[in-house]
C-alpha positions in Angstrom: -57.5 25.8 58.6 -59.5 27.2 55.6 -59.6 30.6 57.3 -55.8 30.6 57.8 -55.2 29.8 54.1 -57.7 32.5 53.2 -55.9 35.1 55.3 -52.5 34.0 54.1 -53.5 34.1 50.5 -55.1 37.5 51.0 -51.9 38.8 52.7 -49.8 37.7 49.7 -52.2 39.4 47.3 -52.2 42.7 49.3 -48.4 42.5 49.5 -48.1 42.1 45.7 -50.6 44.9 45.1 -48.7 47.2 47.5 -45.4 46.4 45.6 -47.0 47.2 42.3 -48.5 50.5 43.6 -45.1 51.5 45.0 -43.5 50.6 41.6 -46.1 52.8 39.8 -45.2 55.7 42.1 -41.5 55.3 41.3 -42.1 55.1 37.6 -44.4 58.2 37.6 -41.5 60.2 39.1 -39.0 59.0 36.5 -37.6 61.8 34.3 -38.1 61.7 30.5 -34.9 61.8 28.4 -35.8 65.4 27.4 -36.1 66.4 31.1 -32.8 64.7 31.8 -31.1 66.6 28.9 -32.5 69.9 30.2 -31.2 69.3 33.6 -27.7 68.9 32.1 -28.1 71.9 30.0 -27.8 70.1 26.7 -30.2 70.1 23.7 -28.6 67.3 21.6 -26.7 64.1 22.4 -23.2 63.7 21.0 -21.1 60.5 20.8 -23.9 58.5 22.3 -22.8 55.3 24.1 -24.2 53.0 26.7 -22.6 51.5 29.8 -24.4 48.6 31.4 -23.7 47.8 35.1 -25.1 44.4 36.1 -24.1 45.0 39.8 -26.5 47.9 40.0 -29.1 46.6 37.5 -28.6 49.7 35.4 -28.3 50.8 31.8 -26.6 54.2 31.6 -26.9 56.5 28.6 -24.0 58.8 27.9 -23.5 61.8 25.7 -19.7 62.1 25.4 -18.7 61.9 29.1 -22.0 63.1 30.5 -24.3 60.5 32.1 -27.6 61.7 30.8 -30.0 59.1 32.1 -29.9 55.9 34.1 -32.4 53.1 33.3 -33.4 50.1 35.4 -32.3 46.9 33.6 -32.6 43.1 33.9 -30.2 40.5 32.6 -29.8 36.8 32.0 -30.9 34.3 34.6 -27.4 33.0 35.2 -24.9 35.4 36.8 -21.7 34.9 34.7 -20.4 36.0 31.3 -22.1 34.2 28.4 -19.6 31.9 26.6 -21.7 29.1 25.0 -25.0 28.7 23.1 -28.1 28.1 25.3 -26.4 29.6 28.3 -28.9 32.0 29.8 -26.2 34.5 30.8 -25.4 38.1 29.7 -22.0 38.5 28.0 -19.5 40.9 29.5 -17.3 43.1 27.3 -17.5 45.9 24.7 -19.9 45.5 21.8 -21.7 47.5 19.1 -25.3 47.6 18.0 -25.2 45.7 14.7 -28.9 45.6 13.9 -32.1 47.3 15.1 -35.4 45.4 14.9 -38.3 47.8 15.4 -41.0 45.1 15.4 -39.6 42.6 17.8 -41.7 40.4 20.2 -40.2 42.5 23.1 -41.0 45.8 21.5 -37.7 46.8 19.9 -34.4 44.9 19.8 -30.9 46.3 19.5 -28.9 43.3 18.5 -25.2 43.4 19.6 -22.2 42.0 17.7 -21.8 39.1 20.2 -19.7 37.1 19.9 -17.1 39.8 19.3 -13.4 39.1 18.5 -12.4 38.6 22.2 -15.3 36.1 22.7 -14.2 34.3 19.5 -10.6 34.1 20.6 -11.6 32.7 24.0 -13.8 30.2 22.3 -11.0 29.1 20.0 -8.5 28.7 22.9 -11.1 26.6 24.8 -11.8 24.6 21.7 -15.5 25.6 21.7 -15.2 26.6 18.0 -13.0 25.5 15.2 -10.3 27.5 13.4 -12.7 27.8 10.4 -15.5 29.2 12.6 -13.1 31.6 14.3 -11.9 32.9 10.9 -15.5 33.4 9.8 -16.4 35.3 13.1 -13.2 37.4 12.7 -14.2 38.3 9.1 -17.7 39.2 10.2 -16.4 41.3 13.1 -14.3 43.5 10.8 -16.4 43.4 7.6 -19.8 42.0 8.3 -22.9 43.3 10.0 -23.9 40.9 12.7 -21.9 37.8 13.5 -23.0 34.2 12.9 -25.1 33.0 15.9 -25.0 29.3 14.9 -21.7 28.5 16.4 -21.2 26.9 19.9 -20.8 30.5 21.3 -24.4 31.4 20.5 -25.6 34.8 19.7 -28.7 36.9 19.1 -28.0 38.9 22.2 -29.1 42.5 22.5 -31.1 45.2 24.4 -34.9 44.9 24.3 -38.2 45.8 26.1 -40.3 43.7 28.3 -43.0 42.8 25.8 -46.5 41.8 27.0 -45.5 41.6 30.6 -44.2 45.1 30.7 -46.8 46.6 33.0 -46.1 44.0 35.7 -42.3 43.9 35.3 -41.7 47.6 35.2 -43.9 48.3 38.2 -42.2 45.9 40.5 -40.1 47.8 43.1 -37.3 45.3 42.7 -35.4 43.8 39.7 -35.2 40.1 38.9 -33.2 38.7 36.0 -35.4 36.9 33.6 -33.9 37.1 30.1 -32.1 34.5 28.1 -29.0 36.6 28.1 -30.1 40.0 26.7 -30.5 43.3 28.6 -34.1 44.2 29.2 -35.6 47.6 30.0 -39.3 48.7 30.0 -41.1 49.1 26.7 -41.3 52.9 27.4 -37.6 53.0 27.9 -36.7 51.0 24.8 -38.8 53.4 22.8 -37.0 56.3 24.4 -33.6 54.8 23.6 -34.7 54.1 20.1 -34.7 57.8 19.3 -31.0 58.2 20.2 -29.1 55.0 19.5 -28.3 53.6 16.1 -26.3 50.9 14.4 -22.7 51.3 15.5 -23.5 52.6 19.0 -21.0 51.2 21.5 -22.4 49.2 24.4 -20.1 48.3 27.3 -21.4 45.6 29.6 -19.8 45.3 33.0 -20.4 42.6 35.7 
């Protein structure tokens, strides 16, 4: 019995090590953003925007209409569009980066203007927020920086790295959704994106 447990445990360890080695090989072969730009014959990025595809676990960096580079991404643990505070789901819609935190617990954090106006309108119609809260969110959407994250719709959603578990997470050959609703890439990739995105960069999140 002990021998069976030993062999079973050893098999699991070898499987995990094999997965990590395979993931390392994949990451070693990943192009840098500079190499990707060279392959497209461009030296600078224009009209930078990001399209996130949850169905393919990808974050796609565009320069105008050119897909420059595709990054592997993870999302909220619940597969639906975020609509209420505490819900560990990634919102779906069109957003902008409203703030960049370069010393975040997960490396860097590009905060999005969630809830946007459409999120606020849905929240008002479903009576999740009051008219007063809607008016405040509407004002912040047009004239503020980042929207209030204290309403029932929640907030503090963005794009960030993988933090202290980066080496393990980025080297897995598969993606699993582990965030509280944000979009996560590797620490190396968030550092790379940091060079090219800024406040106001448009982020479209698709299911």
